[in-house]
C-alpha positions in Angstrom: -35.2 -7.9 -2.3 -38.3 -8.8 -4.3 -38.3 -8.9 -8.1 -41.1 -7.5 -10.1 -43.0 -10.0 -12.3 -41.5 -8.4 -15.4 -37.9 -9.0 -14.1 -38.7 -12.6 -13.2 -40.3 -13.1 -16.6 -37.2 -11.6 -18.3 -34.8 -13.8 -16.3 -36.8 -17.0 -16.9 -37.0 -16.3 -20.6 -33.3 -15.6 -20.9 -32.4 -18.7 -18.9 -34.8 -20.8 -21.0 -33.3 -19.5 -24.2 -29.8 -20.5 -23.0 -31.1 -23.9 -21.8 -32.8 -24.5 -25.2 -29.7 -23.6 -27.1 -27.6 -26.0 -25.0 -30.0 -28.9 -25.5 -30.1 -28.3 -29.3 -26.3 -28.2 -29.4 -26.0 -31.4 -27.3 -28.4 -33.2 -29.6 -26.6 -32.0 -32.7 -23.2 -32.9 -31.3 -24.4 -36.4 -30.5 -25.7 -36.8 -34.1 -29.3 -36.7 -33.0 -32.3 -35.4 -34.7 -34.3 -32.2 -34.2 -35.7 -31.9 -30.7 -39.4 -33.0 -30.5 -40.4 -31.3 -27.3 -42.3 -28.2 -26.3 -40.2 -25.1 -27.0 -42.6 -22.5 -25.7 -41.4 -20.9 -22.4 -45.0 -20.3 -21.3 -45.8 -24.0 -21.3 -42.6 -24.7 -19.3 -43.4 -21.9 -16.9 -46.7 -23.5 -16.1 -45.1 -26.9 -15.7 -42.5 -25.5 -13.3 -45.1 -23.8 -11.1 -47.2 -27.0 -10.9 -44.2 -29.1 -10.1 -43.1 -26.7 -7.4 -46.5 -26.9 -5.7 -47.1 -30.7 -6.0 -46.1 -33.4 -3.5 -45.7 -36.1 -6.2 -45.2 -35.8 -9.9 -46.7 -38.3 -12.3 -45.8 -38.8 -16.0 -47.6 -41.2 -18.3 -45.6 -42.9 -21.1 -46.4 -45.2 -23.9 -45.3 -48.7 -22.9 -44.5 -49.6 -26.6 -41.5 -47.2 -26.4 -41.3 -45.7 -22.9 -37.8 -44.2 -23.2 -38.8 -42.2 -26.3 -41.7 -40.7 -24.3 -39.9 -40.1 -21.0 -38.0 -36.9 -20.8 -34.7 -37.3 -18.7 -34.7 -33.6 -18.0 -38.0 -33.9 -16.2 -36.6 -36.7 -14.0 -33.5 -34.6 -13.2 -35.6 -31.5 -12.4 -38.2 -33.3 -10.2 -36.0 -35.9 -8.5 -32.7 -34.1 -8.1 -33.5 -30.4 -8.0 -37.0 -30.4 -6.4 -36.3 -33.7 -4.5 -39.8 -35.0 -5.0 -41.0 -38.5 -6.1 -41.8 -39.0 -9.7 -44.2 -41.9 -10.6 -44.0 -43.3 -14.2 -47.2 -44.8 -15.4 -47.1 -47.1 -18.4 -50.0 -46.6 -20.8 -51.1 -49.2 -23.4 -49.6 -52.1 -21.7 -52.1 -54.4 -23.4 -50.3 -53.6 -26.7 -47.0 -55.0 -25.5 -46.0 -58.6 -25.4 -45.3 -59.8 -21.9 
C-alpha cells in the first residue's frame, strides 16, 4: 500500500501539530517559557529527510551555553529512533574559560 504525497503530507502535518501541542504543554506545565525553536513543519520535514539519509548527524552548539543550544528532541530522534551517531561540535571555545 503506497500513500500519495498528499496523504503523507497530511499525516505528517497532523502528527507535527500534535507533537507541537505536547511540547508547548510540557513547557508550560514545567513553568518554562515560550518555545524558541522552529515551528514550521516544512523546515522539520526537510530535516527529517536529511537525517534519514545521512550516516552521521552533526550539530554545532555555542560552547558558552551548550545545553541552551542543544535540542534534546534531536538527540532522541537521531540516536534512539534512527540509531545513528550524533556528533556535537562546540563552537566559540576560545570565548570560554578553561
